[in-house]
LOKOLNU-650290 format. One record per residue: x, y, z of N, C-alpha, C, CB in turn. Coordinates in steps of 0.2 Angstrom, whole numbers, plus 5000, padded with zeros to 4 digits. Glycine has a CB too. Layout:
// residues N
XYZXYZXYZXYZ...
***
This chain:
// residues 373
500449945000500050005000500450065000499550005006500350114995500750174995500450225000500850204987500850255004500550315008500350365004501050335013499850405006499550455002499950525003498850475004500350525008500850585009501450565013500450645013501950595012502550585016502550625023503250615012502750585028502750615035503350645036502550555040503450705038504150735039504350705046504050815039505050715047505350695053505050735059506050705053504950705064504650735070505150765074504150685074505450815072506050845075505750905080506550875070506150925085505950975089506151045084506450975096505751095086505951155083506651175083505551215086506951165088507651185089508051145084507951165095508051075083508351035079508151045072508350955081507551055071507351075064507651135061506551085063507851185065508151245063508851245062507951295068509151185064509951185063510151165056510251135068510751185054510951165047511051085047511551205045510951055041511150985041511850975039510650945035512250995044513050985043513350945049513351055042513950925048514350895053515050935053514550815052515350935059515950975060516550955055516250975066516550895053517150875049516850825043517650835053517250825037517150775032517750725033517150815025517550665034518050615035518450595029517650555037519050565030519450545024519050495020520050525026518750455023518350395019517850425015517950345025517550475017517050515012517350535006516650565016517950575007518350595002518550544997518850645004518850485000519050434996518450404991519350385000517950394994517350374990517150424985516750364995517250484986517050544981517550534976517150614985518250524977518750524972518850464969519350554975518550414972518650344969519350314970518450344962519750334975520350304976520550324983520850344971521050274986521250294993521750344993521550224996521850374998522350424999523050394999522250475005523550424997524250404998524550425005524750444993524350475007524550495014523950525018525150545014523850505024523250525028523550575033522850455031523550635032523850685036523350735038524450715032522750725039522250775040521850775047521750775035521850715050521450695056521850695062521050635055522450715062522850715068522850655072522650775073522850595068522850535071523650515072522550475066523850465076524550455077524650395073524650435085525050405067525250345063525850305067525550365056526050325073526550285076526150225080526950325082525550235080525150175083525050175090525450115081524750125093524650115100525150075103523950095101525250075109525750035113525649965111525650045121526149925110526049855110525649815116526749815109525749845122525349825127524649835126525549855134524449895123523749905122523449855116523649975120523949845111523649805106523549735109524249795100523949705113523849645116523249635120524449625120523149695124522549695128521949695124522549755133521949735118521349735113521249665111521449785108521749635109521649565106521349515111522349545104521649525117521349475122520649495123521749485129520449555124519749575125519249555120519749645127519549555113519049545108518749475108519449535101518949425112518649365113518049375117519049315115518049425121517449435126517049485123517649455132517049505117516649565114515949545114516949575107515749485115515049465116514749495122514849395116515149515127514849545133514949625133515349525139514449655136514449725136515049745141513749755139515349815140515749835144515549855151516149895141515949855156515749875163515449945163516349875167514849955164514550025164514850065169513850025165515150045175515450085180516150105178515450055186516450075172517050085170517650085176517150155167517550035180517950035186518650035185517649975190518849985181519549975180519950035177519749905176519650065172519850115168519850185173519550135162519350195177519350245181519950245187518650255184519950175189520550165194521250185191520450095197521350155185521950165182522050245180522050125175521550275178521650345177521850385184521050375173521450365189521550395195522250385198521050375200522550325197523150315199523650345195523350235199523550355188524050385184524050465186523750385176523550495188523550565190523650575197522850605187523650525201523750525208523150565211524450555210522550545209521950585212521450525213521550635207520850545216520350495218519950485212519850525224519650415211519250405205518650445205519050335205518450475210517850525210517950585206517650545217518550595204518750655200518850645193519350695203518650575191518850555184518250525181519450505183518050545175517550515171517750495164516850555171517850435162517950425155517350425151518250355154517450435144516850445140517050435133516550505140516650445128516750425121517050475117516050415117517750485119518150535116517950605119518050535109518450655118518250725120517650745117518850765119517550735111516950755107516250735111516950735100516250675113515650645117515650675123515750575118516150695127516150725134515950795133516850715137516150835128515950895127515150905126516250925121514850855122514150855121513850845128513950795117514050805132513750795139513850855144514150725142514450885143514550945147514050995145515250975147513951005139513451065136512751045138513551075129512650975138511950955140511750965147511850875138512250955151512150965158512151035161512750925162512451085157512551145160512251205156513251165161512051185149511751245145511051235143512251245139510651275145509951275143509851325137509451305149509351315134509151355128509251425129508451345125509651465125509751535126510351555131509151565129510651505135511151515139511851545135511351455143512151595137512751615134513351565135512951685137513751555130514351515130514851555126514251455127515551555129516051595125516551545123516351645130516851555116517351525113517751565109517151455110518251545105518551585100518251565093519351565100518351615089518051615082518651575078517951685080518451515076518951475073519151415077519451515070518951415083519251365088518851295086519051375095519051245089518851175087518051175087519051125093517851155081517151165079516651115083517051165072516851065085516351015088516051045095516750945090516451085098516151125104515551165102516651165108515651205097515151255094514551205092515351295089514651155089514151105086513751085092514451045083513951065097513551045103513151105106514051015108513551155107513151215110512551235105513651285110512651235099512051245094511551195095512251255087511751125096511251075096510851075102511651015096511051105108510751115114510451185115511151095119510451225110510151285110510451345114509451285114511151335115511551385118511651445114512151365121511851505116512051565112512751575112511651625115513151565107513851565106514051645106514051525101514551655109514851725109515651705107514751755116515851735102516551715100516951775100516451695093517651765101518151825101518651795096518451835108518951845093519551825088520151805091519651885083520551765088521251745090521651815090521551695085522151805094522651865094523251835091522851885102523351855084523851825081523751745079524551825084524151705081524051635080523851595087524651595077523651635092523551605098522851625100524051625104522451585104521851605107522051665112521451545111521551705114521651765117521251755124521351825114521651735129521351725136521051785139521851695141521351845138521051905141520451925138521551965140520351915131519751935128519151875129519951935120519451815130518951765132518651775139519251695132519051795144518851815150518351875150519451825155518551925147518151985146517451975143518452045142517451925138516751915135516351865140516851875128516651825143516351785148516051825154516751735151516451875156516151915161515551965158516651965164515651995152515152035149514451995148515352065143514551935147513951895145513651845150514051845139514051845156513851805162513851725159513151815165514351705155514351645151514351585156514951645147513951535154513951475158514551435157513351435156514851435151515451395149515951445145515251335145516551425146517051455142517551405140517551515146517551395133517951335130518651365128517651305125519151325130519851345128520251285127520251385134520551275121521051215120521751235121520851195113522151205125522751215126523251155127522851265133523651135122523751175115523151175111524351135112523251225106522651245102522651205096522651315100521951185094521851155087521351205084521551085088521451235079521851215073522551245072521551225067522851295077523351325075524051295078523351395078523951245083524551215085524951255091525051195080524751315092525051355097524851335104524851425096525151365109525051345116525151405121525351285118524851405126525051455132525351415137524351495134525851445140526151415146525651405152526751445149525851365157525451355163525251415166525751305167525651455167525551515171524951555168526251555172524951565161524451595158523751565160524551605151523651505159523051465161522851475168523051395160523351475173523251485180522951555181523851465184523251605178523051675179522351675176523551715176522151645171521551655167521051625172521551615160521151565175520651535180520551585186520951465182521051615188520951665194520551715192521651695196520551735186520051795184519351775181520351835179519251705181518651685179518051705183518651605178517551725179516851755183516551695186516351785178516251705192515851655196515351625192515651685202515051655187514551615183514851565178514151675179515451565177515751525172516151465174516151575168516051415170516451355170516951345165516051285170517651345166518051335161518151265159518751365163518051255152518151195149518751195146517551175144519251165149519951155147520151095143520451165153520151105136520251045132521051035131519951055125521250985134522050965134522150905130522350965141521850905124521950845120522650835118521450845113523050885117523750875114524250885120523850925108524050885126524550905131525050855132524150915138524950795130525450745131526050755126525150675130525950795121526450815116526750875117526150795109526550915122526650985123527350995126526151025126527651055126528251065130528151065137528551135128528751055140528751055148528451125150529451045151528051125155527851195158527151215155528351255156526851165151526151185148525551165153526151145141525651115157525151085161525051135167525251015162524451165168524351205174524351165180523751255173524451195186524351165192523651185194524851195198523151135194522551145196522251085200522051145190522051095206521751045210521151005207521551075218521150945208520650905205519950925207520750835206519850955213519250965216519051045215519150955223519451075210519251145209518651145205519851185205518151175208517451185204517451235198516951195209517951265197517951315192518151295185518451375193518351235184518651205178518451135177519451215178518351105171518351035170518851025164517651015168519350985165519850965161519650905156520550955165519950905150519750855146520450825142519250875140520550755143521050725140520850665135521550695145521350645131521050595126521650535125520950625120521450475123521850425121521950425113521650365123521650475110521650475103522350505099521150515100522750545103523250575100523950545102523350655103524250555108524850525110524850455111525050555116524250425113524150355114523950315108523650335120523850355102523650315096523050275096524250275094522550285099521950245100521350285097521850225108521450325092520850365090520250315088521050405084520450255085519850215083519450185089520150155079519650195095519350165100518850225103519850145106518950285102518550345105518550345112517950335102519150355116519150355123519450415125519550295126519050455129519350515132519150515139519050575129519350565143519050575150519150645153519550525155518650655157518650725161518950715168517850745161519250765170519450775177519150845180520250785177518850825185518450885188518250875195517950915184517950925198517650915205517150865205517250975207517150825211516750765212515950775210516750735219515650825212514950835211514850845203514650895215515250875200515150885192515250815189515650935190515750785191515950715188515350665189516650685191515150665195514550625197513950635193514350635204513850705190513250725186513250685180513250795186513850665177513850635171513450575171514650605169513350535177512950475177512250485176512950455184512050555176511350565175511150565167511150635178511650575163511550585156511950545151511650665154512450515154512950475149512650415147513550465153512950385141512750325139513150275143512950315131512850235148513250195152513550135149512750175157513350115143513750065139514050095133513250015137514250155133514550185128515250165126514550265129515650145131516350125130516350045131516750155136516450015126516449945126517049905129516449915119517049845130517549805133518249815130517449735134518249815124518849825120519149895121518749815112518749945121519050015122519250025129518450055121518949995134519150005141519749965142518549975146519849905139520449865140521049895137520349795137520949925131521549955127521750015130521249975120521250055133521550125136521850105143520850165137521650055147521950045153522650015152521549995157522749975147523349945146523850005143523349885140523550045139524050105137524350145142523650145132523950155147524250195153524750155157523650205158524750095156525350055159525950055155525049975160526050085150526650085146526850155144526450055139527150195150527350255149527950265144527550285155528350215143528850215138528650235131529350155138527950215129527750215123527550295121527050185122527350335126527250405125527950435123526950435131528450415127529050445126529350425118529650415131529150365116529350345109528950395104529150275108528250405106527850445101528050515101527050435104528250545107528450615107529050625102528650635114529550575102530150575098529950575091530650525100529450535089529250525082528850585080528750465081528550615085528150685083528650735082527550705088529150745086529650795085529950795079530150795091530150735077530550725070530050735065530750655069529450715065528950735060528850805059528350695061528750845065528650915065529250955061528550945072529850925063530450955059530450945052531050935062530250885050530150865043529650915039530050795042529050915042528550955039528751035038527850955043529151055043529351125043529851135038529651145050530251085037530751085031530451085024531251025032529951045023529551035017529251105016529050975017528951135021528551195020529051255018528251215026529551255021530051315020530351305013530651325025530451235011530751225004530351244999530851145004529651255000529151274995528951344997528451224996529351385000529151455002528551465006528951484996528351425010527851425015528151435022527351365015527751455027527951475033527651425038527751545035527951375041527751335046527751365053528151265047527151365057527051395063527351355068526351415064527551385074527751335079527251295082528051385085527351235084526851185085527051145092526751135079526451145096526551105102526051045102526351155108525951025096525450965095525750915090524750995092525250875088525450825083525350845076525150755085525350905075525250935068525650995067524450945066525751025061526051085060525551125056526751075057525351185058524951235054525451275050524551275058525351275043525751305039525351365035525951255034525651425036525451485033525551485025525651545036525051485021525151485014525351555011524551455010525351605015525551675013525051715009526151665009524451685008523951735005523351735009523851704997522751725006522151725009521851655009521651775006521251655012520851585013520751555006520251595017520551595001520351564994520951534992520151624989521551554992522151524990522351464994522751574990522251465000522451405005521951355003522351425012521351365001520851314999520951284993520151344999521251324988521551294982522051244983521751354977522551264987523151224989522851154992523651254994522351164997522151105000521751054995521551125005521351094990521051054985521551014981520551094981522051044979522551014974522950964978523051074971523050964984523350914987522950854988523650944994522250864990521850814990521750774984521150834993521650814978521650784972522250744970521450824966522850754973523450714972523550664977523950764971523050644981523050594986523350604993523450544983523350674995523650695001523050725005524150745000522850685010522250705014522450755020521950645018522250825019522450875024521750905026522950925021521850955031521250995033521551065034520950975039521151115035521351185036520851215041521351215030521051265044520551315048520051335044520951365051519451355047518851375043518751445043518251325044519051485047518851555049519451595047518551565056519251655044519751705043519951735049519551755038520551755050521151755045521551685046521651805046521351645050521651575051521651535045521351535057521151545041521051505034521551525029520351515032522051565031522651575026523151515027523051645028522951465031523451415033523151345031523551405040523551295030523351225030523651185036523651185023523351135038523651095044523851025042523051095049524451015044524750945041524950905048525350965037524550845048524750805054525350765053524150745054525750755059526350715059526250645056526650715066526650625051526550565048527250525048526350575041527150465045527750425044528250455039527550345043528850425038529250455033528950445026529950415033528650395024528350385018527850435017528150315017527450445022526850495021527150565019526450505027527650585023527950655022528350655015528450665028528650595013528950595007528450605001529350535006527850585002527350594997527050664997526650544998527050695003526850765003527450805000526850785011528050795001528550834998528550824990529250815001528350764988528350754981527850794977528250694979527250804980526650834977526550904979526050794978526850924984526650994987526851044981527051014993527451044978527651094973527051094967528351074970526851034965526351034960525751064962526250954958525551054968524851084971524951154971524751054978525551184974525651254974525551284967526251264977525951254962525951284955525251284953526351244951524851234954524151234951523751284955523851164952523851294961523451344965523651414963523551334973524251424961524451494959524251504952525151504960524151454948523951464941523151474940524151414936
***
C-alpha cells in the first residue's frame, strides 16, 4: 500500500532549525568521492605511530569477550586513570572521546538561550554541541596565532557565560599557552562560568604547559584523550577530570554502555606503558621538523607547534589556501585547514610516517603551482 502523503521527521523546533551539517568530512567520504584511497592520511591528527604493543595485546585478548557488554561503571579504567593522575576516582569520568564528553557537558550545563563563550575558529565540535542544545555562542577572535585568554575572560564576564571553552594546546593552530597563563585565566574566571579546558594534545606539549589545578576545583573541567599520543583514535576513549559533584552528574545523562569492553581494556593497558608515549613524542618531534622543512622548501611558513600537527601559513588568503588543499587532496594527500578567516590562510598537516611525508614533499610543489595558476 502506497502512503498518500510523506510524513516529515518529527523533529523538535530547535533541531529542525539546525543546518544539516557535521563538523568534519571524513577521509573515507573523500576517498569514496574521488574513487581512490589516499596516499597519505595527514588530516585527522591521528597517530600513525600506533598504540602501545601492550594496548594491542589487551585489545586482542578482550576481543574474545566482545559478546559481553563493557562494565557500565568503568571501574578498572577509572581506577587506572586515578592512579595515573594520583587523584581519587571520584574526580575522573571516561567517555566516548572528548567530542562525546563535550556533548554531555553542554547537555548538563547549558539550557536554551544560555550564553557560552569560545574563540572564532576554535575546535568546531564544541560549537556544534552548543547549537544542538540551544545555547547562544559568543565568539572572540584569535590574537595572532593564539587564542586570546584575556578577551575570552572579558566576554565571559560581559555575557555571564555558563561555559568558556579553551583548547590548550590549540587546534587548529597548534599554538599553546604556558601553565601560568591558564592559571591566571582561572583566577580571573567569573563566578558564573565553568572553564572547559580541552587538553587533547597536552601529552605532546612542551614542559611547563600543564597548569597546576586541584582535581576538586569547581571552576574547571579538564578533558584528555587516548586518540592522540596513545594512538587509539579508533577506540574513541577520552576522560574528564573535575570536581566530584560535576563528575557524578555525568551518570545522569551518559550512555552507560558507550565504552565497550575492547575500548576499556585497550585504554587501561595503554596507561601501563609510559615508555610508549616517550617513543611517540620522539616520532612527533621528528615529523614536525620534517613538515617544517618541506614547507620552507616550498616558500611556506610553518608555525610553531605544540601538537601532533603543523599549521602552515600559505602566505595569501583563505581562497588560495583552499585551492592548495583541494589540489593536494586531488593528488592523494588528505589534509584539513582552519575554517575561519584569518586562520584560513593556513593548511594543517598531521605528523606522519616518513613515507607519508615523502609523498607530501613530492606533490606539494605541483599543488602549489596549480593553485597559483
